[in-house]
Residue, then its C-alpha position, 0 to 999 in steps of 0.5 A: x659764587x656767581x649770581x645770575x638772573x634771566x631778563x624778563x620776557x614775554x612767555x606763553x602760558x603752558x596752560x591756556x596759551x596766553x602770553x604774559x610777562x607778569x612776574x609772580x615771585x623769585x626763588x634763589x636756587x644754588x647750583x654746583x658749577x665747574x671750577x673757575x680759577x681752580x676754585x669750586x664754583x656755585x651759581x646762585x640763580x634768581x629763578x623767576x616764576x611768571x603769573x598768567x591771568x588764568x591763574x597758572x604759575x610757571x617757571x622760566x626756561x634757563x640755560x643753566x640747569x635742568x628741572x629738579x637738578x642741583x648740578x649745572x648743565x655744563x657740569x653734567x657735560x664735563x662728567x659725561x666727557x670724562x666717563x668716555x675717556x680712555x682708561x689710561x687718561x683716568x689712571x684711577x677712579x679718584x681722578x674722576x671724582x676730583x674735581x667733580x665729586x659727583x653723587x652716586x645718584x648723579x653717576x647712575x643718571x649719567x650711566x643710564x643715559x650713556x648705556x642706552x642703545x642708540x636707535x638712530x644717529x643724528x643728521x651730522x656725526x663726527x667719528x674719530x679713533x682713540x687708543x683704549x687698548x681693549x680685548x677688541x684691539x688697541x684702538x676704538x672709535x668714538x661717534x659724536x653728534x657733530x652739532x652738539x659735540x656730545x658723545x653718542x657711542x663707542x665702537x669696540x674697534x676701528x675696523x672698516x667692517x665694524x664701522x660699515x655695519x654700525x652705520x648701516x644699522x643706525x645711520x639712516x638719517x646721517x647726511x654729514x660725516x666729520x672725520x680724519x682723512x683715513x681712506x679706511x674710514x672714508x670707504x666704510x662711510x661710503x659703503x654704508x651711507x652712499x654719498x654723504x657729505x664728508x668733512x675733513x677734520x681741520x686738525x688733520x687737514x692742516x697737518x697734511x698741509x704742514x707735512x707738504x710744506x715741510x717736504x718742500x723745505x727739506x727738498x730745497x734745503x738738500x739742494x743748497x751748497x754749504x756756505x764756506x766759512x769766512x776767512 
């Protein structure tokens, strides 16, 4: 169990707009959270309600849980990530239920959010392939918000035309694209978006540096003469 409480702040009344920091009362809210050290964790949040001179009572904002929810924001994010994982990583439905043990209502809410058709992509996106092995091909493409890191959509394959058509339809606001150093991805992004800022994923960037250094090491090593054994 973790007991949490927000610091007192001066807040604007949602009714009259006046500022106040007067506390009206507290309510303890039990919130299901992620596991800590392999143990189920609950947050006991001491939620503060403020009082305004106009008579309005209102609760403070917090980074732990959304209104009318009993599951923490981090818990919902973790389930969202598990939902978009390839089948080979999930293995069986029970692996998704444990350790999260979500309710049917929780799954319905997350499913509606994930199945909502994308209208416009954000300013910064990240794209990457993963092996899903569907009828469309062995590899699919996941698109995520480059700032919040939340998954946005999954394309059925990683073909250049598929990526180009999708970005042309939904990428009007995109200014920055984070991706690996694939020439195919780069060509699709530039054809669809013109000249956005392309940022190389640091994992792939470092891998290319390692490959280059390893190539130099192998070349130099091949020129060495064998050291004769001591007599």
